[in-house]
C-alpha positions as CSV (number, residue, x, y, z in Angstrom):
1,M,-1.9,-23.1,42.1
2,K,-2.8,-26.2,40.2
3,R,-6.0,-26.1,38.0
4,T,-8.0,-29.2,37.4
5,G,-11.1,-30.1,35.5
6,I,-12.6,-28.3,32.5
7,A,-11.5,-24.8,33.7
8,G,-7.9,-26.0,33.9
9,L,-8.0,-27.6,30.4
10,L,-9.5,-24.4,29.0
11,A,-6.9,-22.2,30.6
12,A,-4.1,-24.5,29.3
13,A,-5.6,-24.6,25.8
14,A,-6.0,-20.8,25.7
15,M,-2.2,-20.5,26.3
16,L,-1.5,-22.6,23.2
17,I,-3.9,-20.9,20.8
18,P,-2.2,-18.2,18.8
19,I,-3.8,-14.8,19.1
20,A,-4.1,-12.8,15.9
21,P,-3.0,-9.2,16.1
22,A,-5.6,-6.5,16.4
23,T,-5.2,-5.8,12.7
24,A,-4.0,-7.9,9.9
25,D,-2.8,-4.9,7.9
26,P,0.8,-4.1,8.8
27,I,1.1,-1.5,6.1
28,G,-2.1,0.2,7.2
29,D,-0.7,0.2,10.8
30,L,2.5,1.9,9.4
31,F,0.6,4.6,7.4
32,G,-2.6,5.0,9.3
33,S,-6.1,4.1,8.2
34,A,-6.7,3.3,4.6
35,S,-9.3,1.6,2.5
36,G,-8.8,-2.0,3.0
37,S,-11.2,-3.0,0.3
38,L,-9.2,-2.0,-2.7
39,D,-5.9,-3.7,-3.0
40,S,-5.5,-3.7,-6.8
41,G,-2.3,-4.9,-8.4
42,S,-0.1,-5.3,-5.3
43,S,0.5,-7.4,-2.3
44,A,2.3,-6.2,0.9
45,F,4.5,-9.3,1.2
46,G,4.2,-11.1,-2.1
47,S,2.9,-14.7,-2.2
48,S,2.3,-16.9,0.7
49,G,5.1,-19.4,-0.3
50,D,8.9,-18.9,-0.2
51,K,8.9,-17.2,-3.6
52,V,8.3,-13.5,-3.5
53,T,5.9,-12.0,-6.1
54,H,6.7,-8.7,-7.6
55,Y,4.1,-6.4,-9.2
56,G,4.2,-3.7,-11.8
57,K,7.2,-2.8,-14.0
58,L,10.3,-4.4,-12.4
59,G,13.4,-2.5,-11.6
60,R,16.8,-3.0,-13.3
61,A,19.1,-5.7,-12.0
62,G,21.9,-4.2,-10.0
63,A,20.2,-0.8,-9.2
64,R,22.1,0.9,-6.5
65,N,19.1,1.0,-4.1
66,G,18.1,-2.6,-4.8
67,V,14.5,-1.9,-5.6
68,K,12.9,-4.7,-7.6
69,S,9.2,-3.6,-7.5
70,I,6.8,-1.2,-6.0
71,N,3.5,-2.1,-4.3
72,V,0.7,0.5,-4.5
73,W,-2.7,0.9,-2.8
74,V,-5.4,3.5,-2.7
75,Y,-4.8,5.7,0.4
76,N,-8.0,6.7,2.0
77,P,-7.0,8.5,5.3
78,K,-10.4,9.7,6.2
79,G,-12.1,6.4,5.4
80,A,-14.4,7.6,2.6
81,R,-17.0,4.9,1.9
82,E,-16.7,3.3,-1.5
83,T,-19.9,3.6,-3.5
84,T,-18.8,0.5,-5.5
85,P,-15.5,-1.3,-5.4
86,G,-12.8,1.2,-6.5
87,T,-15.2,4.1,-6.6
88,F,-15.2,6.9,-4.0
89,P,-17.6,9.9,-3.5
90,K,-16.6,13.5,-4.5
91,N,-15.0,15.7,-1.9
92,S,-12.8,12.9,-0.6
93,R,-9.2,12.8,0.4
94,L,-7.6,9.9,-1.5
95,G,-4.2,9.1,-2.8
96,V,-1.6,6.4,-3.0
97,R,0.5,4.5,-0.5
98,W,3.5,2.6,-1.7
99,N,6.3,0.5,-0.6
100,S,9.4,-0.6,-2.5
101,I,10.6,-4.2,-2.4
102,I,14.0,-5.7,-3.0
103,D,14.4,-8.9,-4.9
104,A,14.4,-11.1,-1.8
105,G,11.1,-9.5,-0.5
106,P,11.9,-7.1,2.4
107,I,10.6,-3.5,2.2
108,V,13.0,-0.7,1.5
109,D,12.2,2.0,4.1
110,G,14.6,4.7,3.5
111,N,15.4,7.7,1.2
112,E,17.5,5.9,-1.4
113,C,14.9,6.3,-4.1
114,R,13.9,9.1,-6.6
115,M,10.2,8.6,-6.7
116,E,7.9,10.4,-9.1
117,V,4.2,10.2,-8.2
118,R,2.1,11.1,-11.2
119,L,-1.7,11.8,-10.9
120,A,-3.6,11.5,-14.1
121,G,-7.3,12.2,-14.7
122,P,-9.8,14.9,-15.6
123,K,-9.0,18.5,-14.6
124,V,-5.8,17.6,-12.5
125,P,-4.1,20.9,-11.6
126,K,-0.6,21.2,-12.9
127,E,0.9,21.4,-9.4
128,A,-0.8,18.2,-8.4
129,A,0.1,16.2,-11.6
130,L,3.7,15.4,-10.4
131,Y,5.1,14.9,-6.9
132,K,8.8,14.0,-6.2
133,T,10.3,12.5,-3.1
134,Q,13.3,10.3,-2.1
135,D,11.2,8.2,0.2
136,C,11.1,4.5,-1.0
137,T,8.0,3.8,1.2
138,A,5.5,6.6,1.8
139,V,2.0,8.1,1.0
140,K,0.7,11.0,-1.0
141,S,-2.8,12.2,-0.8
142,Y,-5.0,14.6,-2.7
143,F,-8.4,16.2,-2.3
144,F,-10.8,15.2,-5.0
145,K,-13.7,17.7,-5.5
146,G,-14.7,16.6,-8.9
147,G,-15.5,13.2,-10.4
148,G,-13.8,11.0,-13.0
149,N,-11.4,8.2,-13.5
150,F,-7.9,8.6,-12.0
151,T,-4.6,6.8,-12.1
152,I,-1.7,7.4,-9.9
153,R,1.7,6.0,-11.1
154,V,4.7,5.7,-8.7
155,T,8.1,5.4,-10.5
156,D,11.5,5.0,-8.9
157,L,14.0,6.7,-11.3
158,V,17.0,5.0,-9.6
159,S,15.8,1.4,-10.4
160,G,13.2,2.0,-13.1
161,A,10.5,0.1,-11.1
162,S,7.0,1.4,-11.3
163,N,3.4,0.5,-10.5
164,S,0.1,2.3,-10.7
165,I,-3.4,2.3,-9.1
166,A,-6.6,3.3,-10.8
167,F,-9.9,4.4,-9.0
168,S,-12.9,6.5,-9.8
169,V,-14.5,9.4,-8.0
170,E,-18.2,10.2,-8.6
């Protein structure tokens, strides 16, 4: 069936216009919902050019897992509303989501890492202060009853790469 006139032109044009995905947050799609408004210190895919941008403390050259850097974000699985940028209400489930990046830019999505996730802030229970995993790309969440300023640092002991995220709870 041949289309003519304005309707035909619109239909043809619609076929040429790229459609954006439902979300522009591929990391969020991978890990579930998270607060998209706080993306401090990291970028999922580096810069927009051909050169990859690495954040945080860089890993050692020649590390056996190839990790060059770690990107981190506040993980907000329940979607707690920020009272101000980087500040969340008490009684919120928050944490960190991270991915490890090799020198050329692709994400390391395996268990070749020795990650230490350290939570620092007021009245952090000893059992919550340090979490260890081999997952190079993952999430770790905590329930925050009380307020204060918190930092979560993710370090890969294999490569030496690390990065951290800071946020407040009030």
